[in-house]
Predicted model as a PDB file, atoms N, CA, C, CB and O in Angstrom, pLDDT in the B-factor column:
MODEL        1                                                                  
ATOM      1  N   UNK A   1     117.573  86.726  93.337  1.00 83.00           N  
ATOM      2  CA  UNK A   1     116.630  87.638  92.692  1.00 83.00           C  
ATOM      3  C   UNK A   1     115.359  86.922  92.252  1.00 83.00           C  
ATOM      4  CB  UNK A   1     117.285  88.309  91.494  1.00 83.00           C  
ATOM      5  O   UNK A   1     114.787  87.251  91.213  1.00 83.00           O  
ATOM      6  N   UNK A   2     114.916  85.943  93.038  1.00 91.00           N  
ATOM      7  CA  UNK A   2     113.613  85.343  92.765  1.00 91.00           C  
ATOM      8  C   UNK A   2     112.537  86.346  93.160  1.00 91.00           C  
ATOM      9  CB  UNK A   2     113.433  83.989  93.535  1.00 91.00           C  
ATOM     10  O   UNK A   2     112.704  87.099  94.119  1.00 91.00           O  
ATOM     11  N   UNK A   3     111.454  86.354  92.430  1.00 94.00           N  
ATOM     12  CA  UNK A   3     110.357  87.294  92.668  1.00 94.00           C  
ATOM     13  C   UNK A   3     109.408  86.718  93.705  1.00 94.00           C  
ATOM     14  CB  UNK A   3     109.598  87.609  91.353  1.00 94.00           C  
ATOM     15  O   UNK A   3     109.080  85.532  93.647  1.00 94.00           O  
ATOM     16  N   UNK A   4     108.954  87.545  94.665  1.00 92.00           N  
ATOM     17  CA  UNK A   4     108.015  87.120  95.689  1.00 92.00           C  
ATOM     18  C   UNK A   4     106.655  87.761  95.488  1.00 92.00           C  
ATOM     19  CB  UNK A   4     108.549  87.454  97.068  1.00 92.00           C  
ATOM     20  O   UNK A   4     106.557  88.950  95.183  1.00 92.00           O  
ATOM     21  N   UNK A   5     105.614  86.972  95.659  1.00 89.00           N  
ATOM     22  CA  UNK A   5     104.241  87.488  95.580  1.00 89.00           C  
ATOM     23  C   UNK A   5     103.424  86.820  96.677  1.00 89.00           C  
ATOM     24  CB  UNK A   5     103.604  87.225  94.162  1.00 89.00           C  
ATOM     25  O   UNK A   5     103.261  85.600  96.668  1.00 89.00           O  
ATOM     26  N   UNK A   6     102.912  87.593  97.612  1.00 87.00           N  
ATOM     27  CA  UNK A   6     102.128  87.057  98.720  1.00 87.00           C  
ATOM     28  C   UNK A   6     100.652  87.010  98.349  1.00 87.00           C  
ATOM     29  CB  UNK A   6     102.334  87.900  99.990  1.00 87.00           C  
ATOM     30  O   UNK A   6     100.101  87.970  97.812  1.00 87.00           O  
ATOM     31  N   UNK A   7     100.029  85.884  98.641  1.00 83.00           N  
ATOM     32  CA  UNK A   7      98.581  85.724  98.479  1.00 83.00           C  
ATOM     33  C   UNK A   7      98.073  85.141  99.790  1.00 83.00           C  
ATOM     34  CB  UNK A   7      98.211  84.792  97.234  1.00 83.00           C  
ATOM     35  O   UNK A   7      98.599  84.139 100.275  1.00 83.00           O  
ATOM     36  N   UNK A   8      97.056  85.766 100.362  1.00 81.00           N  
ATOM     37  CA  UNK A   8      96.573  85.371 101.682  1.00 81.00           C  
ATOM     38  C   UNK A   8      95.088  85.031 101.603  1.00 81.00           C  
ATOM     39  CB  UNK A   8      96.823  86.496 102.720  1.00 81.00           C  
ATOM     40  O   UNK A   8      94.303  85.754 100.989  1.00 81.00           O  
ATOM     41  N   UNK A   9      94.718  83.920 102.234  1.00 77.00           N  
ATOM     42  CA  UNK A   9      93.303  83.537 102.332  1.00 77.00           C  
ATOM     43  C   UNK A   9      93.037  83.100 103.777  1.00 77.00           C  
ATOM     44  CB  UNK A   9      92.939  82.379 101.304  1.00 77.00           C  
ATOM     45  O   UNK A   9      93.798  82.314 104.341  1.00 77.00           O  
ATOM     46  N   UNK A  10      91.973  83.605 104.363  1.00 72.00           N  
ATOM     47  CA  UNK A  10      91.654  83.261 105.744  1.00 72.00           C  
ATOM     48  C   UNK A  10      90.154  83.325 105.966  1.00 72.00           C  
ATOM     49  CB  UNK A  10      92.379  84.197 106.722  1.00 72.00           C  
ATOM     50  O   UNK A  10      89.431  83.994 105.228  1.00 72.00           O  
ATOM     51  N   UNK A  11      89.701  82.626 106.982  1.00 69.00           N  
ATOM     52  CA  UNK A  11      88.279  82.623 107.314  1.00 69.00           C  
ATOM     53  C   UNK A  11      87.906  83.850 108.138  1.00 69.00           C  
ATOM     54  CB  UNK A  11      87.910  81.348 108.073  1.00 69.00           C  
ATOM     55  O   UNK A  11      86.798  84.370 108.014  1.00 69.00           O  
ATOM     56  N   UNK A  12      88.818  84.305 108.966  1.00 69.00           N  
ATOM     57  CA  UNK A  12      88.553  85.443 109.829  1.00 69.00           C  
ATOM     58  C   UNK A  12      89.544  86.562 109.535  1.00 69.00           C  
ATOM     59  CB  UNK A  12      88.625  85.031 111.306  1.00 69.00           C  
ATOM     60  O   UNK A  12      90.321  86.476 108.584  1.00 69.00           O  
ATOM     61  N   UNK A  13      89.516  87.607 110.349  1.00 70.00           N  
ATOM     62  CA  UNK A  13      90.400  88.754 110.158  1.00 70.00           C  
ATOM     63  C   UNK A  13      91.863  88.408 110.380  1.00 70.00           C  
ATOM     64  CB  UNK A  13      90.002  89.868 111.086  1.00 70.00           C  
ATOM     65  O   UNK A  13      92.207  87.258 110.649  1.00 70.00           O  
ATOM     66  N   UNK A  14      92.708  89.402 110.265  1.00 74.00           N  
ATOM     67  CA  UNK A  14      94.132  89.213 110.449  1.00 74.00           C  
ATOM     68  C   UNK A  14      94.902  89.128 109.154  1.00 74.00           C  
ATOM     69  CB  UNK A  14      94.373  87.994 111.239  1.00 74.00           C  
ATOM     70  O   UNK A  14      96.111  88.894 109.158  1.00 74.00           O  
ATOM     71  N   UNK A  15      94.211  89.317 108.044  1.00 78.00           N  
ATOM     72  CA  UNK A  15      94.883  89.200 106.748  1.00 78.00           C  
ATOM     73  C   UNK A  15      95.957  90.265 106.561  1.00 78.00           C  
ATOM     74  CB  UNK A  15      93.866  89.296 105.622  1.00 78.00           C  
ATOM     75  O   UNK A  15      97.014  89.979 105.997  1.00 78.00           O  
ATOM     76  N   UNK A  16      95.709  91.472 107.019  1.00 81.00           N  
ATOM     77  CA  UNK A  16      96.658  92.566 106.804  1.00 81.00           C  
ATOM     78  C   UNK A  16      98.002  92.286 107.454  1.00 81.00           C  
ATOM     79  CB  UNK A  16      96.091  93.867 107.342  1.00 81.00           C  
ATOM     80  O   UNK A  16      99.047  92.520 106.846  1.00 81.00           O  
ATOM     81  N   UNK A  17      97.986  91.785 108.685  1.00 87.00           N  
ATOM     82  CA  UNK A  17      99.254  91.529 109.373  1.00 87.00           C  
ATOM     83  C   UNK A  17     100.017  90.368 108.737  1.00 87.00           C  
ATOM     84  CB  UNK A  17      99.002  91.236 110.851  1.00 87.00           C  
ATOM     85  O   UNK A  17     101.242  90.425 108.638  1.00 87.00           O  
ATOM     86  N   UNK A  18      99.328  89.329 108.310  1.00 86.00           N  
ATOM     87  CA  UNK A  18      99.988  88.198 107.651  1.00 86.00           C  
ATOM     88  C   UNK A  18     100.559  88.633 106.310  1.00 86.00           C  
ATOM     89  CB  UNK A  18      99.003  87.022 107.459  1.00 86.00           C  
ATOM     90  O   UNK A  18     101.688  88.281 105.969  1.00 86.00           O  
ATOM     91  N   UNK A  19      99.788  89.394 105.554  1.00 84.00           N  
ATOM     92  CA  UNK A  19     100.248  89.906 104.257  1.00 84.00           C  
ATOM     93  C   UNK A  19     101.505  90.746 104.449  1.00 84.00           C  
ATOM     94  CB  UNK A  19      99.136  90.744 103.568  1.00 84.00           C  
ATOM     95  O   UNK A  19     102.452  90.633 103.671  1.00 84.00           O  
ATOM     96  N   UNK A  20     101.520  91.585 105.478  1.00 89.00           N  
ATOM     97  CA  UNK A  20     102.676  92.425 105.778  1.00 89.00           C  
ATOM     98  C   UNK A  20     103.887  91.574 106.151  1.00 89.00           C  
ATOM     99  CB  UNK A  20     102.347  93.402 106.911  1.00 89.00           C  
ATOM    100  O   UNK A  20     104.996  91.847 105.693  1.00 89.00           O  
ATOM    101  N   UNK A  21     103.689  90.550 106.976  1.00 93.00           N  
ATOM    102  CA  UNK A  21     104.794  89.671 107.379  1.00 93.00           C  
ATOM    103  C   UNK A  21     105.428  88.978 106.170  1.00 93.00           C  
ATOM    104  CB  UNK A  21     104.297  88.617 108.383  1.00 93.00           C  
ATOM    105  O   UNK A  21     106.652  88.901 106.067  1.00 93.00           O  
ATOM    106  N   UNK A  22     104.600  88.482 105.265  1.00 92.00           N  
ATOM    107  CA  UNK A  22     105.126  87.817 104.072  1.00 92.00           C  
ATOM    108  C   UNK A  22     105.941  88.782 103.218  1.00 92.00           C  
ATOM    109  CB  UNK A  22     103.981  87.223 103.245  1.00 92.00           C  
ATOM    110  O   UNK A  22     107.025  88.436 102.748  1.00 92.00           O  
ATOM    111  N   UNK A  23     105.424  89.988 103.016  1.00 91.00           N  
ATOM    112  CA  UNK A  23     106.153  90.981 102.220  1.00 91.00           C  
ATOM    113  C   UNK A  23     107.448  91.408 102.900  1.00 91.00           C  
ATOM    114  CB  UNK A  23     105.276  92.203 101.967  1.00 91.00           C  
ATOM    115  O   UNK A  23     108.442  91.664 102.220  1.00 91.00           O  
ATOM    116  N   UNK A  24     107.456  91.490 104.232  1.00 94.00           N  
ATOM    117  CA  UNK A  24     108.691  91.807 104.957  1.00 94.00           C  
ATOM    118  C   UNK A  24     109.720  90.705 104.770  1.00 94.00           C  
ATOM    119  CB  UNK A  24     108.406  92.013 106.453  1.00 94.00           C  
ATOM    120  O   UNK A  24     110.906  90.990 104.602  1.00 94.00           O  
ATOM    121  N   UNK A  25     109.287  89.452 104.797  1.00 95.00           N  
ATOM    122  CA  UNK A  25     110.202  88.338 104.565  1.00 95.00           C  
ATOM    123  C   UNK A  25     110.843  88.455 103.185  1.00 95.00           C  
ATOM    124  CB  UNK A  25     109.464  86.992 104.701  1.00 95.00           C  
ATOM    125  O   UNK A  25     112.055  88.290 103.043  1.00 95.00           O  
ATOM    126  N   UNK A  26     110.031  88.738 102.174  1.00 95.00           N  
ATOM    127  CA  UNK A  26     110.564  88.888 100.815  1.00 95.00           C  
ATOM    128  C   UNK A  26     111.581  90.023 100.758  1.00 95.00           C  
ATOM    129  CB  UNK A  26     109.423  89.146  99.811  1.00 95.00           C  
ATOM    130  O   UNK A  26     112.646  89.877 100.158  1.00 95.00           O  
ATOM    131  N   UNK A  27     111.257  91.142 101.375  1.00 94.00           N  
ATOM    132  CA  UNK A  27     112.139  92.313 101.356  1.00 94.00           C  
ATOM    133  C   UNK A  27     113.449  92.025 102.075  1.00 94.00           C  
ATOM    134  CB  UNK A  27     111.444  93.518 102.000  1.00 94.00           C  
ATOM    135  O   UNK A  27     114.518  92.352 101.559  1.00 94.00           O  
ATOM    136  N   UNK A  28     113.384  91.416 103.261  1.00 96.00           N  
ATOM    137  CA  UNK A  28     114.592  91.083 104.019  1.00 96.00           C  
ATOM    138  C   UNK A  28     115.470  90.100 103.243  1.00 96.00           C  
ATOM    139  CB  UNK A  28     114.219  90.490 105.391  1.00 96.00           C  
ATOM    140  O   UNK A  28     116.696  90.146 103.341  1.00 96.00           O  
ATOM    141  N   UNK A  29     114.841  89.218 102.475  1.00 95.00           N  
ATOM    142  CA  UNK A  29     115.580  88.234 101.683  1.00 95.00           C  
ATOM    143  C   UNK A  29     116.134  88.814 100.387  1.00 95.00           C  
ATOM    144  CB  UNK A  29     114.691  87.059 101.367  1.00 95.00           C  
ATOM    145  O   UNK A  29     116.784  88.101  99.623  1.00 95.00           O  
ATOM    146  N   UNK A  30     115.887  90.086 100.132  1.00 95.00           N  
ATOM    147  CA  UNK A  30     116.390  90.730  98.923  1.00 95.00           C  
ATOM    148  C   UNK A  30     115.624  90.377  97.668  1.00 95.00           C  
ATOM    149  CB  UNK A  30     117.811  90.380  98.731  1.00 95.00           C  
ATOM    150  O   UNK A  30     116.155  90.473  96.561  1.00 95.00           O  
ATOM    151  N   UNK A  31     114.375  89.967  97.835  1.00 95.00           N  
ATOM    152  CA  UNK A  31     113.551  89.580  96.691  1.00 95.00           C  
ATOM    153  C   UNK A  31     112.726  90.763  96.208  1.00 95.00           C  
ATOM    154  CB  UNK A  31     112.631  88.403  97.058  1.00 95.00           C  
ATOM    155  O   UNK A  31     112.205  91.523  97.025  1.00 95.00           O  
ATOM    156  N   UNK A  32     112.596  90.935  94.884  1.00 95.00           N  
ATOM    157  CA  UNK A  32     111.651  91.934  94.387  1.00 95.00           C  
ATOM    158  C   UNK A  32     110.224  91.473  94.707  1.00 95.00           C  
ATOM    159  CB  UNK A  32     111.833  92.161  92.846  1.00 95.00           C  
ATOM    160  O   UNK A  32     109.892  90.303  94.517  1.00 95.00           O  
ATOM    161  N   UNK A  33     109.394  92.379  95.186  1.00 92.00           N  
ATOM    162  CA  UNK A  33     108.028  92.034  95.577  1.00 92.00           C  
ATOM    163  C   UNK A  33     107.065  92.499  94.488  1.00 92.00           C  
ATOM    164  CB  UNK A  33     107.658  92.673  96.952  1.00 92.00           C  
ATOM    165  O   UNK A  33     107.078  93.660  94.080  1.00 92.00           O  
ATOM    166  N   UNK A  34     106.239  91.575  94.031  1.00 87.00           N  
ATOM    167  CA  UNK A  34     105.226  91.895  93.033  1.00 87.00           C  
ATOM    168  C   UNK A  34     104.141  92.731  93.705  1.00 87.00           C  
ATOM    169  CB  UNK A  34     104.626  90.598  92.394  1.00 87.00           C  
ATOM    170  O   UNK A  34     103.678  92.388  94.792  1.00 87.00           O  
ATOM    171  N   UNK A  35     103.745  93.800  93.078  1.00 80.00           N  
ATOM    172  CA  UNK A  35     102.695  94.647  93.651  1.00 80.00           C  
ATOM    173  C   UNK A  35     101.516  94.727  92.693  1.00 80.00           C  
ATOM    174  CB  UNK A  35     103.237  96.065  93.961  1.00 80.00           C  
ATOM    175  O   UNK A  35     101.597  94.297  91.543  1.00 80.00           O  
ATOM    176  N   UNK A  36     100.432  95.281  93.185  1.00 76.00           N  
ATOM    177  CA  UNK A  36      99.231  95.441  92.381  1.00 76.00           C  
ATOM    178  C   UNK A  36      98.392  96.579  92.925  1.00 76.00           C  
ATOM    179  CB  UNK A  36      98.419  94.143  92.348  1.00 76.00           C  
ATOM    180  O   UNK A  36      98.785  97.249  93.880  1.00 76.00           O  
ATOM    181  N   UNK A  37      97.237  96.796  92.319  1.00 75.00           N  
ATOM    182  CA  UNK A  37      96.355  97.874  92.750  1.00 75.00           C  
ATOM    183  C   UNK A  37      95.500  97.464  93.947  1.00 75.00           C  
ATOM    184  CB  UNK A  37      95.462  98.307  91.601  1.00 75.00           C  
ATOM    185  O   UNK A  37      95.003  98.323  94.675  1.00 75.00           O  
ATOM    186  N   UNK A  38      95.326  96.168  94.155  1.00 70.00           N  
ATOM    187  CA  UNK A  38      94.478  95.675  95.227  1.00 70.00           C  
ATOM    188  C   UNK A  38      95.287  94.748  96.125  1.00 70.00           C  
ATOM    189  CB  UNK A  38      93.238  94.947  94.660  1.00 70.00           C  
ATOM    190  O   UNK A  38      96.320  94.227  95.704  1.00 70.00           O  
ATOM    191  N   UNK A  39      94.825  94.535  97.367  1.00 64.00           N  
ATOM    192  CA  UNK A  39      95.454  93.584  98.270  1.00 64.00           C  
ATOM    193  C   UNK A  39      95.231  92.186  97.734  1.00 64.00           C  
ATOM    194  CB  UNK A  39      94.898  93.720  99.708  1.00 64.00           C  
ATOM    195  O   UNK A  39      94.151  91.869  97.237  1.00 64.00           O  
ATOM    196  N   UNK A  40      96.243  91.357  97.832  1.00 65.00           N  
ATOM    197  CA  UNK A  40      96.138  89.974  97.368  1.00 65.00           C  
ATOM    198  C   UNK A  40      95.591  89.099  98.483  1.00 65.00           C  
ATOM    199  CB  UNK A  40      97.509  89.445  96.888  1.00 65.00           C  
ATOM    200  O   UNK A  40      96.281  88.210  98.983  1.00 65.00           O  
ATOM    201  N   UNK A  41      94.356  89.355  98.866  1.00 67.00           N  
ATOM    202  CA  UNK A  41      93.747  88.581  99.942  1.00 67.00           C  
ATOM    203  C   UNK A  41      92.266  88.379  99.652  1.00 67.00           C  
ATOM    204  CB  UNK A  41      93.945  89.282 101.308  1.00 67.00           C  
ATOM    205  O   UNK A  41      91.626  89.192  98.984  1.00 67.00           O  
ATOM    206  N   UNK A  42      91.745  87.285 100.166  1.00 70.00           N  
ATOM    207  CA  UNK A  42      90.316  87.002 100.043  1.00 70.00           C  
ATOM    208  C   UNK A  42      89.801  86.570 101.402  1.00 70.00           C  
ATOM    209  CB  UNK A  42      90.039  85.905  98.964  1.00 70.00           C  
ATOM    210  O   UNK A  42      90.567  86.081 102.233  1.00 70.00           O  
ATOM    211  N   UNK A  43      88.528  86.745 101.630  1.00 69.00           N  
ATOM    212  CA  UNK A  43      87.915  86.240 102.845  1.00 69.00           C  
ATOM    213  C   UNK A  43      86.443  85.981 102.587  1.00 69.00           C  
ATOM    214  CB  UNK A  43      88.102  87.229 104.017  1.00 69.00           C  
ATOM    215  O   UNK A  43      85.831  86.600 101.715  1.00 69.00           O  
ATOM    216  N   UNK A  44      85.899  85.085 103.333  1.00 74.00           N  
ATOM    217  CA  UNK A  44      84.494  84.753 103.203  1.00 74.00           C  
ATOM    218  C   UNK A  44      84.036  83.969 104.419  1.00 74.00           C  
ATOM    219  CB  UNK A  44      84.238  83.957 101.919  1.00 74.00           C  
ATOM    220  O   UNK A  44      84.836  83.331 105.103  1.00 74.00           O  
ATOM    221  N   UNK A  45      82.754  84.026 104.673  1.00 76.00           N  
ATOM    222  CA  UNK A  45      82.206  83.290 105.813  1.00 76.00           C  
ATOM    223  C   UNK A  45      82.115  81.793 105.509  1.00 76.00           C  
ATOM    224  CB  UNK A  45      80.818  83.840 106.186  1.00 76.00           C  
ATOM    225  O   UNK A  45      82.378  80.963 106.379  1.00 76.00           O  
ATOM    226  N   UNK A  46      81.753  81.460 104.308  1.00 78.00           N  
ATOM    227  CA  UNK A  46      81.640  80.074 103.879  1.00 78.00           C  
ATOM    228  C   UNK A  46      82.673  79.808 102.781  1.00 78.00           C  
ATOM    229  CB  UNK A  46      80.196  79.761 103.377  1.00 78.00           C  
ATOM    230  O   UNK A  46      83.128  80.739 102.117  1.00 78.00           O  
ATOM    231  N   UNK A  47      83.037  78.554 102.593  1.00 73.00           N  
ATOM    232  CA  UNK A  47      84.043  78.198 101.582  1.00 73.00           C  
ATOM    233  C   UNK A  47      83.645  78.698 100.201  1.00 73.00           C  
ATOM    234  CB  UNK A  47      84.249  76.682 101.545  1.00 73.00           C  
ATOM    235  O   UNK A  47      84.496  79.177  99.450  1.00 73.00           O  
ATOM    236  N   UNK A  48      82.370  78.595  99.854  1.00 77.00           N  
ATOM    237  CA  UNK A  48      81.899  78.989  98.522  1.00 77.00           C  
ATOM    238  C   UNK A  48      82.068  80.492  98.265  1.00 77.00           C  
ATOM    239  CB  UNK A  48      80.433  78.604  98.357  1.00 77.00           C  
ATOM    240  O   UNK A  48      82.150  80.918  97.113  1.00 77.00           O  
ATOM    241  N   UNK A  49      82.120  81.287  99.330  1.00 75.00           N  
ATOM    242  CA  UNK A  49      82.229  82.742  99.176  1.00 75.00           C  
ATOM    243  C   UNK A  49      83.647  83.177  98.810  1.00 75.00           C  
ATOM    244  CB  UNK A  49      81.795  83.436 100.461  1.00 75.00           C  
ATOM    245  O   UNK A  49      83.845  84.304  98.356  1.00 75.00           O  
ATOM    246  N   UNK A  50      84.619  82.316  99.000  1.00 69.00           N  
ATOM    247  CA  UNK A  50      86.019  82.678  98.757  1.00 69.00           C  
ATOM    248  C   UNK A  50      86.606  81.911  97.589  1.00 69.00           C  
ATOM    249  CB  UNK A  50      86.851  82.428 100.001  1.00 69.00           C  
ATOM    250  O   UNK A  50      87.754  81.471  97.655  1.00 69.00           O  
ATOM    251  N   UNK A  51      85.848  81.744  96.531  1.00 59.00           N  
ATOM    252  CA  UNK A  51      86.339  81.043  95.341  1.00 59.00           C  
ATOM    253  C   UNK A  51      87.097  81.971  94.438  1.00 59.00           C  
ATOM    254  CB  UNK A  51      85.195  80.412  94.578  1.00 59.00           C  
ATOM    255  O   UNK A  51      87.582  81.551  93.388  1.00 59.00           O  
TER     256      UNK A  51                                                      
ENDMDL                                                                          
END                                                                             
């Protein structure tokens, strides 16, 4: 019963599928998944944009 929380950071697209895969892993493992009002992902063109 460890709690799982996925956080995704990437330079390009594809965040939605990775975020989904991580949450599926938590669910299959029987872990409660932490949720929120917003997606736990960030993206930016330059490193400074994703702080």
